[in-house]
N, C-alpha and C positions, 0 to 999 in steps of 0.2 A: 196471172201466173198460179200455177197449181201449186200445192204445197210440197216441198222436196226435203226428204228429211237429211239432215245431215250425217246420222248413223250409217244410212246407206252410201251417200254421195262422196263423203268423207272416210271409208273405210280404207285402211292402210293397205291391205293386201289386195283388195278391189282396184285400187288406183294403180299400184305395180303392175298388176295383171294386166290392165287396161292399156298402160303407156306401151308395154311390151306387145300387145295385141298389135296397137294402132302403128306400132314401127316395124314389125317383126324382127325385134331386137331383144336380148336378155341381159346382156352386161351394163350394169349399172354404175360400174366402177366402185372405187373403193368404199367399204361399207360403213365407213366413219358417219354418213349421211343418215343412217338408218334411225340413231338413236334421237337427233332433233327432230327428224321426219314424223318419228311416231309420236314425241310429246306433242309436237306441233298440231298434229291431226287430233288428239286426245283434248288439246285446251280448245280448238276450234269446235270441236264436238259437244264439250262439256261446259264451256265456260263464255262462248265468244256471243251469244245468242243471236246467232246469224238470222237475217229474214232469207227468204226464197231466192231473192238476188244475189244475196251474200253467199250462200252455199253454192252456186252457179259460178260466181267470179272466184272463190276459193278453190273449187274443182278444176276450171279451167287453168288458174294459175300453177297449181300443183302438178295437174298432167303437163302442162306444158315444161316445168323445170324437169318431171322425169324424163320425158322424151327426149329433151336437151341433154341430159345425162347420158342417156342411152346412144343417142347419136354422135356425141363426144367421143364415147369409147369404141363406136365404131369407126371414125376419123382415124383415131391413134393406132388400131389394130391394121388399118388400111396404110397409114403413112407414119411408122414410128420414128421416122426421122423428125417428126414435129417436135419431139420432146428436146431435141438438140438446140431448138430456135433460141437465140441468146435475148436475155433483157437484162440490159446493162444499164446501171445508173438511171433507174426509172424516177420522175419526178412527182411526189406524192402531195396534193393538198389536203390537210387536216384541218378540222375545224367544226364547232357545232354549226347549225343553220343559222342564217342571217348574220353570218360573218365575213360575208364577202365570198364565200367560197364558189359560189357559183358565176360572180363576175370573173374571179380571177381564173377559174376554169375556161371560160368561153375566151379570154383572153389569150391564155396559154395557147389554147387549141387554134390560135391564127399562125402559130408557128408552123411554116410549110414543111418544116425539116422533121417535126414531130409526130407521134404516133397518139392517137387517143380514141376512145371507145365511143363509137356511134350508138344511138339506142336500137337501132334495130339489129347491130351485132349482140347486145346484151340480152335482148328478148330472144334471140334465134342465133346463137354463135356458133353452131355445128350444122353443115360441115364448114371447114374454114372458107373464107371469103376468097375468090379469085381477084376481085375488085371491090373497090370501097364506093365506087360512083355508078355501078350497073349491076343490082343484084334483086332477085325477085323479093327478098325478104322487105325491102324497104317500102314497097307499097303495100306489102302485108303487116308491115308496122304504122303505116298511115291509119290503115283501117282500125287498128288497134287504138290508138290516139284517139280518132274521132268519135268511136264507141264508149273509150271510157269518159272522155270529156262530157258525154251526154249523160252519162251516170252521175257523173262528180262535176257539175260545171264550174264550181268556185276553184278549181285546182288550178286552172291556168293562171290566176293571179298570184298562186301561191308558189307554183312550180311548173311552168310551160314546157310540156313534152314535145320535142320535135325528133322525128324519126331519123333525120340525118345529122342531128345537131350531137355536140358531146354531152354524154350522160354519165352517171355516177357509177361506180363499180358494184353498188348493191346489186344490179341487173346480174352481174355474173356471180358474187358471192351468195346470192339467195339459192343457186343450185345447191349448195351444201345444207340447206334449210337452216343455217345458223347465222341469220342476220336480223338486225332489230327493224326492219322494214315490215315484218310480218307484227309487231308490235303496233304500228302505225296502221296497219289495217283492220285488225281486230283487238278486243280485250281478250288478253290470253295471258292471265296472271302466273300460272305453273309454268306456262313456257318461258315466260320473262324471267322468272326466278333461275329456270335451268340457265338461259342464256346468258345472264347476268355473270355466271360463274364460267362459263366455256367460251365467251365469244372471243378473247384473245389468244385461244389454242391455234397451235401453229398448222394443225392438220387442215384447216379450212383454206389458209394461206397458200397450202401446196397444191391443193386443188384448184385454187383461183390461179394460181401461176401456170398451171396447164393448160387453162382456159386463153390467158394471153400469149403463150406459146404457140397455140392453135390459131388463134387470130392473126397474129404476126408472122406466121410461117411464111405467107406469100405477099402480105401486105405490112411490109416493116420501115419503120422512120428511124431517126438517130436515136431517140428515146421515148418512153412512154411517157405519158401525162394523166395522170390518176385522180380521183377524187371521190370521196365517201366520207360522212361523217362517221361509218362504222369503223372507218380506219383509227380513228381516235381509240376508240373502244378496244380494237384489236392490235394495239401497237406492239405490244410485245411479240406477237405472232407474226406481224409484218416485219419487223426488223430482223428476224429470226429466218424467214425466208428470203428477204429482199436486203442481204446484208450492205450492199451499196446503194440502197435507195438514198435519194436526197428530199427534203420534207419542208415544206413552206406550212406552217401552223397561223391560222388567222385568228384575230381576237375581237371579242366586242362584249360589252357588259350582258350580263346574264339576264337582266331586265328586258334586254331586247330579243335575247335568243329563246326565253322559255316560252313566253306566250306564242311566239311565231310555231314552234316545233306542234305545240298543244292545237293551235289552229288547224295544222296540215293535218294532224292527228284526225281531228274531229269531221274534216272534210272527207278523209279516205274512210273511216270508220262507218260515216254516215251511207256510204255507198253499199255498206254489206250488212246493217244494224239497223233496227229501228229504236233500240235502247242505248243511246250514247250519253254516256254521263260526264259532263263537262269537267266537274270537280274532282271525278275519279281520274280522268286524262291530267288535269293539272298536277294532283299529287303523283302520278305515275311519273310523268316524265321530270318532276321536281328531283324525286329520288334518283332516277336513272342517270338524269345528266350530273348529278352530284358525284355519284359513284363513278362515272366514266372518267370526270375531270379529274378525281383525287387518283385512281389508278393509273391513268395518262401520265399525270404528273410524276408519280413515282418511277414511271418506266423509262421518262425523259431524264430523271437525275441520274440514272443508271447508264445511260447511253451516251454515245459519243457526241458533244454538245455541238461540234463542227458540222454534224448531220443535220442540223436544224435551223432553219430561219425564222424568226417571228414577224409577221406583218399585222398592225393595228388597223382595224376596220376604216377609222377615219383616214388613215395614211393612204390606203388601197383608193379609196372612194375620191380624196382630192385630188390625186395625181395617179391614175391608174397604170399610165405606161412608165412612169418613173418607177413604180414598185415593182412592175414586170422587169425591167431594165436591171434593178438592184438584186430581184430574186436571180436573175440568169448570171449576173456577174459573181455574186456570190456563189452560186453553185457551179458554176465553169460551164455553161453551155452557150452555145454560139448564137449570138445576136445578129439579125441581118436586118438591113433597111427594109426588105420585102415583109418580114413580119411586123415592123412598126406600122408599115403602111397598113396592111391587113388589120391591126388591131385600132388604128384610128377609122378606118370604115366600119369595123364592127361597133364601136362606141357610137357611130354617127346614126348607125341604122336600127341601135337597140336602147333607147333612151329608158330609165328607169319606168316601172309601172306601165310599159307599152301595153301588156297584157291585161292591165287593171289594177287597182290597188288591193294589196292583201290587208286587211283591217283585222285587227284583233285587239285584246286587252287584258292585262293582269287578272281584272277581277272577274272576267268572263270565266276563267278557269279555278277560281276559289284561291288563287296567290297573291302573296301580299309582297309588294317591291322592295320594302325593308326588310323583311325574312331573307328573299331571295339574295338580295346585295351582301347580307351577312353571312350566308351559307356559301355563296360564292366568292368571298373576299380574297384576295391574293391568285385568284384563277388566272388574271391577266397580268403577263410579265411587264 
């Protein structure tokens, strides 16, 4: 693989122009994305120490996001009525990785009445889908998943990607260029510093809401089921934009959470760089999760407590269907026999570690269990 310069491949204006040329479009939408976009690219060029494969991956990712923004604006220009698509009482799963959010998300997605984000929709949200079962973007996404799993073969044990399965909102919000998925993909300290001060800004959630309106224009359900760890970091923005949102927050000890996200970060960064520092990863996510925990706790303290329901990891894993019943009863959603039947089938077909065991330890990332437990004391209600 010949050397590819990040200064050339990850040039701000060149990428914008290339996306416009590829699509024949010119409207990228609200300009708020440009500040994080420019900071991200500068960090990728100057700090990330990307190898050639990493430069190609980042270039492809950013071009995909820019082309999607252009196609989104074109879709709204053609169908301005999409802006009137209602999003009523969306159900949000908030929680750090390894707290049961993926299990809960998959179970809630068994509700035949609900609407949830498919991976293929997140990767290619525009134009709006006519059908959730028959779309050329599904095959395109299956190719993407197969290709990425070749580059990062350990990814499936940490987070299995499925083109038609429920996926995190990061695949939508990353179009704002203000999402910590980029911190998982590369070592970008200056971008991280900027993001930590802005990730809860409501502007990102207003753009994300438009994406949900577009996706739900012709393919609607009784309510959206949404999940992403970044919603904990962006809680104040989420509550400002989705004022009738209903929220489930999952909890587990930080000593289980922290090394897991460090391992996922190592897996994804290793696909793009030959200089991955485990100790630096540990220090980074220790600091980031702690600040997110403190900030979200402050936001919750000022919010309507009736909007939130807390679920412990142990309770969810010991009685997953009971936990879902409690969530639906508390938040007032309709629970059906068909929903329960689908959940039982999903649990039977998806035993834990089906795609391999995700192994990691605190020590690998220079973390001390006693220090982590002390720092996060009081984090779990």
